N, C-alpha and C positions, 0 to 999 in steps of 0.2 A: 504494500499501498504503501502512494508516495504522499510524502510530510512536507509541510511550509518551512525549507529551512533557515531563510528569518522573515520573522512576521513584518510586516509594513504596520499592521495594525495595531491599537490598544484597546479599542472597543467596537469590534466590528457589531453592525445591525442584526437583527433578530428581524423575526418575520411576526408583520401584525397579524394577518390573516391569506388564506389561503381562495384563491376563486378560480372557477371552473369554467372553462369555456362555453359558448350558449350556442348551441348548433341552428347556422340560419342560411341563407341564401341573398345572394346579391344580383347586382350586373341583371342580365338575361337569364335566372337563374343557378350561377355560382354557387355551389357546397362550398362550406365556409364551418368555423368555430370564432365567432367572435370573442374576445379572451377580455379585451379593455371596453366594454357598454357606456352606454352614456349617462349611470348613473354612480360610476367613477370618475369622469371625470375634474368635479374640484379635488379631491380626494390626491389625483394623479397629475395634475395642472403641472405643465403646459400638454400634457398628452389626452385626446380627446378619444381614438380609438385603436383599438389594434384588431386585424384579422389576422388566422393562420388557413389556409387552404393549402389541401394535399390528396390526392387523386389520383389513380392512374386510372378511372372510367374516364372515356372523353364525355359521358353525357351530365359528368358534374362538373366540367369547365368550358366546353366545347364552345358554347353562345360567347360567353368573354361578357364584358362591357362595353356594351354602344354607348354613343356619343351620351357624353353626363355634364351637369356643369359643378363646377366647384368655386368660391369665395370667400378668402379671410383664412387660411391654415394652407399649412404644406402636407403633400403625402409625400410618404417612403415605400416603395414597392422594394422589398429585398427577394429575387428570384434564385429559391434553391437549388429547383431542376424545373427546367421546362423553358420553355421561349412564349415571348408577351411583347408585341409591338402596341405604342401607343402612339397618337394623333393628335392633335389638337385645333382649334379653330383659327389659330395662328401662326401655323405653317410648319411647327414642329413635328418630327417624329422621331421615333427610335427603336428598338428592339432590344430588350433587356431580358437576358440568358443565364444558364447556370453559373450562380454566384454573384451574378448583377445587381447592382440599384440602379434605379430610377427616381431621384430627387425635385419632385416639384413643387415651387410656391405658385399657387394658386393667385394671392396678393387679388386684385380688383376683381378677377373673374377671369373665367377660363369655359372653354367646353372643349371635352376632350375623350378618346374611346381608349382601351385597354384588352385588347383582341387576342387570343393563344392563335402561336405561327406553330400548331401541332395537332394531330389527329389519334395518335395513341402516345403510349408514356405516359409518366409523372407528372403532375404540374404541381408545383410544393413551394411554397414562400408565404412570407407573410406582408401585409398593407399596414402601415400607420399611421397615423393622423396627427401632427404636431399644430400647435395652435401660435396665432401669429399675434404680437404685443399688439394693441391698438394702431399704435402709428405706421405700423406696417401694413393692418388690413386692404388696403387699397392700392399698394405697390404694385408696380411694373409685373404679371409672372414670367419666372425664371425654370429654367430644368439643367438638370445635369445628369447623362447616363453614363455608369461607371462601369465599364467591363469586369467579368469574374475575375480574372488575372491582373486588374488592376487597383482590386478594394487590398488596403495596405493589412496585412498581414504579420505574425508573430507567435514566435512558442516559448513558454514557459512553465518550468518545472513540469515539462510533459504535457501541456495543455497549449492549444494550437489556436490562439485569438486572433476574429477579424474583424475590423476597427472602421466601424461603418461612417460615426461619427464620434466627433470631440479626442480625447487621449486618452491611450492606454501604456502604462508604463514606458513614455517615452516616444509611442509611437502615434503620430496625429491622424486623423480617420479621412475619410474622402471629403467630407462636409464640417462645415465648422458654422456654428451661430453663435454670437456676443449675446444675447439677450437671455434666450431660455439654454443656451450653452447643454445640449443635448449630446448626452453619451450612447451611443449605441454599439453593442461588441456582441459578434455571434461565437460562443465560445463550445470546444468539440475537448470534452475529458476525459481521458481511460480511467477504468475503476481505481475509485480509492483518492484519486487526484484532485489537488484542491491549489483554487486562485484566488486570489487576493485583488481587491480594485478599490484603490483608496477615492473616498469623495465627500465632499460636504455633508453635514448632517442637515442643511437644508435644503440639498435637493431632494423631489420626491423619486423614488426607486421602485425597480420591481422584475423580476426574476424571472420569465415564463419559460417551462422545460416541452421540448416538445420532442425529445429521446431519453430512454433513459430513468434518470433520477438522481436528486440530487439530498445531502443533508446537512443542519444547521447544527451549531455548538449543542445548542439545547435539545436539540435533537429530536425537532420538528422537520420531515420527509416531504418532498414537494416531487409527485410524483408526476410522468408524463402526461402532457395535456393540461397542466395546473398552472396557475401564476400563481406568482409569491408577493404581494403586496409587504414593500419593507421597511418598517416602524423609522420613523423620525427621530431617534432618541438625542436627547442636548449631549452633545459632547461625541458622540457616534463620526468615526472617522473614513467607513468605508464597509466593503463588504465581504465576508468570507466561504467560497462555495467548498464544496465535496464533493464528489460523484459517487455516488452508494457503488453496488457492486458490476452494474451495469455500464460500457460506455454512453457516455451521455452529452448530448445538445441542448445548448438553452441560451436563450436571447437574454443580458442584461440592458438595459433600459432606463437612463436618469435624466433629469434636467431641471436647471429652476424654474422654479414655477413664477407665473406671472403676476398672479394675486387681482387678474383685472375679471367683469362678471365677463360669463359667457352665457352667447342667444346661439341655441341652434334650431334650424328646419332642414330638416336632411341633408344637403350638400351646400348647404351655408352656414360659415360659424362667425358669427358677428359678435359685439357688445352689447346691441341693444336690440328689442322689438322690430324700432325703426327703422335699423339699418338692414335687419332681416328683411322689411317690406320693400323698401328699397331695391335689395338683393335679387328680389322676386321678378318687380318689375323692370327691373334694366335687361333681368333673362328674359322676359318675354316681348320685351321689345327688342331683341334682339343685342344689345350696349353691352356683352361682354365679348372679351379679345378673341 
């Protein structure tokens, strides 16, 4: 069993509560697990949603996500397996495949589609919604496609770490954000391996296990398909994760809360109801990008 050679942490966070993903469908009937739901948005501010999709049945994903609008937040699509192409009303287009990431800042508004480019095999990945501060909600849309081979990666004590956003052990991720300061790591831990990640006590954080299982110092176990919300204990300086008896894959996500009002109507996330009404009117009038 692997052990931590030199601990980086004096007071690691523990699990506040466990959450089980809810089966649902989105787009044109894509089956998925909604892990971070709307009732957790204030607790996990600045994160608004996390979906996990994974199926080798084309009928579960083949219809994809036809054209739909967004305003006021960012979407982060992380493909573990498969290929999905995105197009938008501003003329942007890109392909996200195995291990790749598509980071979209919807800002003042965009209409886009995300459609599978496969008719067989497994399509698996995640979509995370990250809120924007009020001052940036009407900024111009922005996009970044990162191919799988270009996602920064390192190994520490046998653990493979892919850094999608933020910084881990001196390795900067593909995306940085000054206000929300998101940390987004994909961890691959062999049985018994331990990984430590420093983070501010004020950041909201959660771990989602999608293969194997994790255990914490208190004995709490987080099995596959569970999200562990990490306690914001004053004085805590990070998180320590240990794989159980099986190889484990997990996402570690954290960020600086905005502390602003959240008003959501479907694909629009603003600060007030009046702004939501305006978003719908702009969409109906064809004023999104």
